[in-house]
C-alpha positions as CSV (number, residue, x, y, z in Angstrom):
1,M,0.0,0.0,0.0
2,R,1.3,3.4,-0.8
3,D,2.4,5.4,2.2
4,D,1.2,8.8,0.8
5,L,-2.5,7.7,0.8
6,T,-4.7,9.0,3.6
7,S,-7.9,7.4,4.9
8,A,-9.9,9.9,2.8
9,H,-8.0,8.9,-0.4
10,L,-8.9,5.3,0.3
11,K,-12.5,6.1,1.0
12,Y,-12.8,7.8,-2.4
13,L,-11.0,4.9,-4.2
14,L,-13.4,2.4,-2.6
15,A,-16.4,4.5,-3.5
16,I,-15.3,4.8,-7.2
17,Y,-14.6,1.0,-7.3
18,E,-18.1,0.2,-5.8
19,I,-19.9,2.6,-8.2
20,S,-18.0,1.2,-11.2
21,R,-19.2,-2.3,-10.3
22,E,-22.8,-1.1,-10.6
23,S,-22.4,1.3,-13.6
24,P,-19.6,1.9,-16.1
25,D,-20.1,5.6,-15.8
26,V,-18.6,7.0,-12.6
27,S,-19.1,10.7,-12.2
28,S,-18.3,13.3,-9.6
29,A,-22.0,13.5,-8.9
30,S,-22.3,9.8,-8.3
31,I,-19.3,9.8,-6.0
32,A,-20.8,12.8,-4.0
33,R,-24.1,10.9,-3.6
34,K,-22.3,7.7,-2.5
35,L,-20.2,9.5,0.1
36,G,-22.8,12.1,1.1
37,I,-20.6,15.1,0.4
38,S,-20.5,18.1,-1.9
39,K,-19.4,18.0,-5.5
40,P,-16.7,20.6,-4.9
41,S,-15.2,18.4,-2.2
42,V,-15.2,15.5,-4.7
43,S,-13.5,17.6,-7.3
44,T,-10.7,18.6,-5.0
45,M,-10.1,14.9,-4.0
46,L,-10.3,13.7,-7.6
47,T,-7.5,16.2,-8.5
48,A,-5.4,14.9,-5.6
49,L,-5.9,11.3,-6.8
50,M,-5.1,12.2,-10.4
51,N,-1.9,13.8,-9.2
52,R,-1.0,10.5,-7.6
53,H,-1.8,8.7,-10.9
54,L,-4.5,6.6,-9.3
55,L,-7.3,7.7,-11.6
56,V,-8.1,9.6,-14.7
57,R,-11.0,12.0,-15.3
58,E,-12.2,12.2,-18.9
59,R,-14.6,14.4,-20.7
60,Y,-18.0,14.9,-19.1
61,S,-16.4,14.1,-15.7
62,K,-16.2,10.4,-16.2
63,V,-13.8,8.9,-13.7
64,Y,-11.7,5.7,-14.2
65,L,-9.2,4.0,-11.9
66,T,-5.7,3.6,-13.4
67,D,-4.1,0.2,-13.1
68,E,-2.3,1.2,-9.9
69,G,-5.5,2.7,-8.5
70,F,-7.4,-0.5,-9.4
71,L,-4.8,-2.8,-7.7
72,I,-4.8,-0.7,-4.5
73,T,-8.6,-0.6,-4.4
74,K,-8.9,-4.3,-5.3
75,R,-6.8,-5.2,-2.2
76,L,-8.9,-2.9,0.0
77,N,-12.1,-4.4,-1.4
78,D,-10.8,-8.0,-0.7
79,N,-10.0,-7.0,2.9
80,L,-13.4,-5.3,3.2
81,H,-15.2,-8.5,2.2
82,A,-13.0,-10.6,4.5
83,L,-14.0,-8.4,7.4
84,E,-17.7,-8.3,6.5
85,T,-17.7,-12.1,6.5
86,A,-15.9,-12.2,9.8
87,M,-18.4,-9.7,11.3
88,K,-21.4,-11.7,10.3
89,K,-20.0,-14.7,12.2
90,M,-19.6,-12.7,15.4
91,P,-22.1,-13.0,18.2
92,I,-23.6,-9.6,17.5
93,Q,-26.5,-8.6,15.3
94,V,-25.4,-6.4,12.4
95,S,-27.1,-5.9,9.1
96,D,-25.3,-6.3,5.8
97,E,-25.1,-2.5,5.5
98,E,-23.7,-2.1,9.0
99,A,-21.1,-4.8,8.4
100,H,-20.1,-3.0,5.2
101,R,-19.8,0.4,6.8
102,M,-17.8,-1.0,9.7
103,A,-15.5,-3.0,7.5
104,S,-15.0,0.1,5.2
105,L,-13.9,2.2,8.2
106,I,-11.4,-0.4,9.3
107,V,-9.8,-1.1,5.9
108,T,-9.4,2.6,5.2
109,E,-8.0,3.4,8.6
110,I,-5.6,0.3,8.7
111,P,-4.8,-0.2,5.0
112,E,-1.5,-1.9,5.4
113,K,-3.0,-4.8,7.2
114,D,-4.2,-7.9,5.3
115,F,-7.4,-9.3,6.7
116,V,-7.2,-12.9,5.9
117,L,-10.0,-15.2,7.1
118,E,-8.9,-18.5,8.6
119,E,-11.0,-21.4,7.4
């Protein structure tokens, strides 16, 4: 994992990845809706991620992860799913949405950790 990425960077990358799995057209507006933030905030962060060569923004504000951005995000997403699965096995009642939110917080705050489930 790159050392220069903050928790906020990782949250945006995960949001872009998740949106792209539902629709090929990822836009600033769809990212803002997903994260519940303003479009100007999204624009600022997208510029920061472009400067790190993790995404490209094309005409009409379409956003795509670069190969490096995809690899980082894929690892985060794999860790996220491992944590979601583990949380569902815990003796606490959490919905799928709650497990996803909690796992997202953990993987973006502790990105260098690999969360591997033991069989």
